[in-house]
C-alpha positions, 0 to 999 in steps of 0.5 A, spaced: 910 242 207 915 243 201 919 249 201 918 253 194 925 251 192 924 243 194 917 244 189 921 247 184 927 241 184 921 236 184 918 240 178 911 241 181 907 245 177 903 251 180 903 259 180 908 259 185 913 255 182 912 258 175 912 251 172 906 250 167 904 243 163 903 244 156 901 239 151 904 237 145 906 230 141 913 226 140 915 227 133 921 223 133 918 217 130 913 215 125 906 219 124 903 212 125 904 214 133 906 221 135 904 220 142 901 225 147 906 229 151 905 233 157 911 238 157 913 241 164 915 248 162 918 254 166 921 260 163 921 258 156 925 252 157 922 244 158 924 241 164 921 234 163 916 230 159 911 225 161 905 222 157 898 225 156 894 221 160 887 223 156 891 222 149 886 218 145 891 214 142 897 213 147 893 214 153 899 217 157 904 212 155 911 214 152 917 209 149 924 210 150 925 214 144 919 219 147 922 220 154 928 222 151 925 228 147 928 233 152 935 231 151 933 231 143 931 238 143 936 241 147 942 237 144 948 241 144 949 241 136 943 244 134 943 248 129 943 256 131 943 260 124 943 259 117 950 256 114 953 257 108 958 252 105 965 256 105 970 249 104 969 243 099 963 239 100 963 234 105 968 238 109 963 241 114 966 248 113 960 253 113 959 260 116 953 263 119 949 268 115 943 271 116 936 269 113 936 274 108 942 272 105 940 265 106 934 266 102 937 270 097 943 264 096 937 259 095 933 263 090 939 264 086 942 257 086 935 254 084 933 259 079 940 258 076 939 251 075 932 252 073 934 257 068 940 253 065 937 245 065 929 246 066 925 246 073 925 238 073 933 238 074 931 241 081 929 235 085 926 236 092 926 230 098 922 230 104 926 226 110 924 227 117 919 228 119 913 228 115 908 233 118 911 238 113 910 234 106 904 236 103 906 243 103 913 241 101 910 237 095 906 243 093 912 248 094 916 243 089 910 243 084 909 251 084 917 251 083 915 247 076 919 241 078 915 234 078 921 231 082 918 230 089 920 224 093 921 222 100 923 217 105 916 213 103 921 210 098 924 205 103 918 205 108 911 203 108 908 204 101 910 197 099 905 194 104 900 199 101 901 197 094 900 189 096 894 191 099 891 195 093 893 191 087 889 185 091 883 189 094 883 196 091 885 199 098 889 200 104 887 196 111 889 195 118 888 189 123 882 189 127 886 186 133 881 189 138 875 184 135 880 178 133 880 171 136 887 170 133 893 175 132 898 173 126 904 177 127 909 177 121 915 180 123 912 183 129 917 187 134 912 190 138 916 192 144 921 195 140 917 199 135 909 200 135 908 199 143 901 200 142 900 194 138 903 190 144 898 193 149 892 190 144 895 184 143 896 183 150 889 184 151 887 179 146 891 174 150 887 176 156 880 175 153 883 168 151 885 169 144 891 166 141 897 169 138 902 166 132 908 170 131 913 169 125 920 172 125 927 171 123 930 172 131 927 170 138 924 177 140 921 180 147 914 179 143 916 172 141 917 170 149 912 174 152 906 174 147 906 167 142 902 161 143 906 159 137 913 162 135 915 160 128 923 162 127 924 163 119 930 164 115 930 171 112 926 172 106 922 166 106 916 169 108 912 168 102 913 160 101 911 160 108 904 163 107 903 159 101 904 153 105 899 155 110 894 156 104 895 149 101 894 147 108 888 151 109 885 149 102 886 142 102 883 141 109 877 145 108 879 151 112 878 156 107 871 160 107 868 158 101 863 163 100 867 169 100 872 165 096 867 164 091 863 170 091 868 175 092 875 173 089 878 173 082 883 168 080 882 163 085 883 157 081 890 159 078 892 161 085 890 154 088 894 150 083 900 155 084 900 153 092 900 146 091 908 146 090 908 148 097 907 142 101 910 142 108 916 138 107 918 143 101 916 149 106 920 147 112 926 146 107 926 153 105 924 156 111 927 152 117 920 152 120 919 145 123 913 141 119 909 140 125 909 148 127 907 149 120 901 145 120 899 147 127 900 155 125 896 154 119 890 150 123 890 155 129 890 161 124 884 159 119 880 155 124 880 160 130 877 166 127 876 172 126 883 172 125 887 178 123 894 179 120 899 184 122 905 184 117 910 189 119 911 195 114 918 195 113 921 188 115 918 184 110 919 190 104 926 190 105 928 183 101 928 182 093 922 178 094 919 183 099 912 185 095 910 178 093 912 176 100 907 181 102 902 179 097 902 172 099 901 173 106 895 178 105 892 173 100 890 169 107 886 174 109 881 173 103 882 165 103 879 165 110 874 170 109 877 175 114 877 181 110 872 186 111 870 182 117 870 185 125 876 182 128 880 181 121 882 186 116 878 193 115 879 197 110 882 204 112 880 211 109 887 215 108 886 222 112 892 226 113 899 225 112 900 217 112 895 216 117 888 214 117 883 217 122 876 214 119 874 221 115 877 224 109 880 230 108 882 234 101 890 233 103 891 230 096 888 236 092 892 241 096 899 237 095 897 235 088 895 242 086 899 245 080 903 238 079 907 239 072 906 234 066 912 231 066 916 224 067 919 223 074 926 221 074 927 213 074 920 213 071 919 206 067 924 202 072 919 200 077 912 201 073 908 199 079 911 205 083 910 209 077 902 207 077 901 207 084 905 213 087 906 220 086 913 221 088 919 219 084 923 213 087 928 215 091 933 209 091 934 212 084 936 219 086 944 218 087 944 214 080 940 220 076 945 225 079 951 222 077 948 222 070 944 215 069 937 218 068 934 221 062 935 228 064 940 230 069 939 232 076 943 238 078 940 241 084 937 238 091 932 242 096 932 237 102 928 237 108 931 232 113 935 228 108 939 222 112 944 219 107 944 212 111 937 212 109 939 209 102 943 203 100 951 204 098 952 210 103 958 212 099 955 213 092 949 217 096 955 222 098 958 222 091 952 224 088 951 230 093 958 232 092 957 232 084 950 237 085 951 244 082 947 246 088 944 243 094 940 246 100 938 242 106 934 244 112 935 240 119 935 241 126 943 238 126 949 239 122 948 231 119 953 228 114 948 230 109 948 237 111 955 238 111 955 237 103 950 243 103 951 250 100 946 252 104 943 249 111 937 252 114 935 251 122 929 248 123 924 247 129 922 241 133 915 239 134 916 242 141 917 249 138 911 249 133 904 247 132 901 242 127 895 238 125 895 231 128 889 225 126 888 219 130 884 213 129 877 213 131 875 220 128 880 224 132 884 230 130 888 236 134 892 242 133 898 242 137 901 249 140 908 251 141 910 249 148 917 253 148 919 259 143 923 257 137 930 255 139 936 260 136 934 262 130 930 256 127 924 256 123 919 251 121 919 248 115 913 251 112 915 258 114 921 257 110 917 254 104 912 260 104 918 265 105 922 263 099 916 263 094 917 271 093 925 270 093 924 265 087 919 269 083 913 264 085 906 266 087 901 261 091 896 265 095 895 259 100 902 257 101 904 264 102 898 265 108 902 260 112 901 253 115 894 255 118 891 257 112 893 251 108 890 246 114 884 250 114 883 249 106 885 241 107 880 240 113 874 244 109 868 239 109 870 236 115 867 240 120 873 242 123 878 248 123 884 250 126 880 255 130 876 250 133 881 245 134 885 250 138 879 252 142 878 245 144 885 245 147 886 237 145 883 232 141 876 232 138 872 228 134 871 230 127 863 231 126 864 227 119 867 221 122 863 215 122 864 208 125 866 203 119 861 198 118 865 191 117 863 188 110 860 195 107 866 195 102 866 188 100 858 189 099 859 195 094 864 192 090 872 193 091 876 198 087 880 193 083 879 191 075 874 185 077 871 188 083 873 183 087 879 181 091 884 179 086 889 173 087 891 174 080 892 182 080 890 184 073 893 191 075 900 187 073 898 184 067 900 189 063 907 189 066 908 181 065 912 182 058 916 188 059 918 188 066 917 180 068 912 182 074 907 176 076 900 177 077 900 171 082 904 172 088 909 168 086 915 166 090 922 167 089 928 167 094 931 173 096 937 172 091 933 171 085 937 177 082 944 174 083 945 166 081 953 167 081 955 161 085 962 164 086 959 170 089 955 165 094 961 161 096 965 168 097 959 171 101 956 165 105 952 169 110 946 173 110 946 180 113 940 183 116 940 191 117 935 195 119 933 192 126 929 196 131 932 197 138 928 200 143 933 206 144 933 209 137 930 210 130 935 210 124 940 214 126 936 219 130 938 218 137 945 216 137 947 223 139 943 223 145 947 221 151 941 218 155 939 214 149 946 212 147 948 209 154 943 204 152 947 201 147 954 205 146 957 201 141 954 198 134 954 190 135 955 185 130 950 179 132 951 172 130 949 165 132 953 161 137 954 156 132 957 161 127 961 164 133 964 157 135 966 155 128 970 161 127 973 161 134 970 168 136 968 170 143 963 175 146 965 182 145 971 180 140 972 185 134 969 181 128 968 184 121 963 183 116 964 184 109 960 185 102 962 187 095 960 194 097 965 195 103 967 192 110 965 194 117 968 192 124 964 191 131 964 187 137 961 181 137 954 179 140 953 172 140 946 170 141 941 164 141 936 169 138 938 168 131 939 162 126 946 160 124 948 163 117 945 170 119 949 176 121 945 182 124 947 189 124 943 195 127 944 201 123 945 208 124 951 208 127 956 213 123 962 209 125 959 203 123 955 204 117 950 198 115 948 202 109 955 202 106 955 195 105 949 194 101 948 194 094 944 200 090 942 195 085 939 189 089 932 192 089 925 189 089 923 189 082 916 191 084 917 197 089 924 199 088 925 197 095 933 196 098 934 189 100 936 191 108 934 185 110 938 180 106 944 181 103 950 176 102 956 177 106 962 174 109 964 174 117 971 173 120 975 175 126 978 181 125 985 182 124 989 185 130 
């Protein structure tokens, strides 16, 4: 029989121990996940976390990052009060102030810029997390500024664009009903671990797995029947090589192509140049593997493709590579087919749950009619996405735009999100006024005039939606730490200080969510009463084939190999309606530069213990990889005389960093891999803010020219 002291030490819940299990979600990574958490709480403090077994999405699982939640929320450097800058920007000299003083200072700073330069000279930016974005976008429009942006500028919308201009909608792979899974840049064990479980189940029922990646990953070792190791940025050439083989061997779905596609003959003629020998030379994949993979994918259907939303996007040719890959869905008849790619209805906050809400009408209310900053540079972005492309923000602040950006209201800004960190910091330094909300005094926050402390997901309640028609409202499991508030509280409470009116936003988060959910059969009250995830009454199981049967939302009503949406930009911006392939350095043909920087630098790679720079200051997570490492191939290490763990330098035209060598057999010769997010070894400082995908504006995190050398003593 355990004593009370032993039960408390073992964290056993009960009336005698005073330990309760309270439900919340992990908010450390993207909104595609937000796994369920059982928080063991005593006297208002979280003692430990476990996965929620009855959660409809995560089913009790938590990744390494989620298991660090307790240490994350109790980091010793959590912001405790609002802060005001008293020293030079970036010096980190700030003093505590009251919320009243902070609100007055924010209102004075923003309204001063608004009066002098106009409301559009104030930009709003949403970083991590995404839960408050509909409210922040509405808040920006209430202020009168059209300039709302977010980290979507470098995340998943490039993939969404490729799908929309081809099929008129977003969609997702139906792994549960597939016979073949084609995973393109599929990390799995380090990111999106739920997909790994689905792919493992596919293999258990006799399905086949093809994986394509630039390095050998745990997924490649544990799941792949065929693994194709590819050179960075050459994915489009491989996809076109698959297409040529599928067409010439009669493996395509002729009925689907003839009845439901537009521009096939033009596409067919284009891919003829991608024979196996040519594709092998471009990609580094052996000819026989190209043939085997194309045949398996095309003949062992239904087959689905998981083209990861960021790995492929971060190349100069990223958008077109996506389009080349996604075209295989139509060529083989695997679009809008069970086990293939199924259309997805956006529900709430970048998440599809199988039912619509009024989120767009809510966040877009009062949107001013005015050009956004950077408008015209990336016309596809302008047409398909309502935000400004944030990679242009530093340049706009520094005077490179049509009108000046003089003030910035940011929530969770990470200066390492954008290429060329030094340029981003120069831009922050040049602002007339800057306010940032965050949990910690980040590098960005140290440049702010006012810093406002916000809550973690453990200290607030919020709406979450999940596939299958599910929704839930979380509750705070502990009170807000110190003087922190939620971001939405801050927007609501700032309105009167700014002299603004928005009756719905002033009522707070719950009122906003009730408005968004109207017509779904759900409400904040009903969700809270349920105490967990419930199925929306309006949710309906999707019937495969119904979208195609009703006509696709494209100019032709069909899948477009020739994207008519891009015809208008062919002359003005050289955007091609076919998914043409160019190499990842097509914007830079300087032979001298290629000679001086002969290696390819890849940054942004996922590791299991962190996402971006979010957990580097959490001791548990940092202990798994205490130092940044430069991963190079064995052959490159041998040629350069570099030993394991020896300090090496990687240099680009933008800068230079030094880190211990990680000599590996997992990556190819000529490729250098640097995990991003480490402040002392900043991968983003090496990247050009001009080396951008001309279709989406996405930075080239995965392919930049670099030089590698042994570090000098």
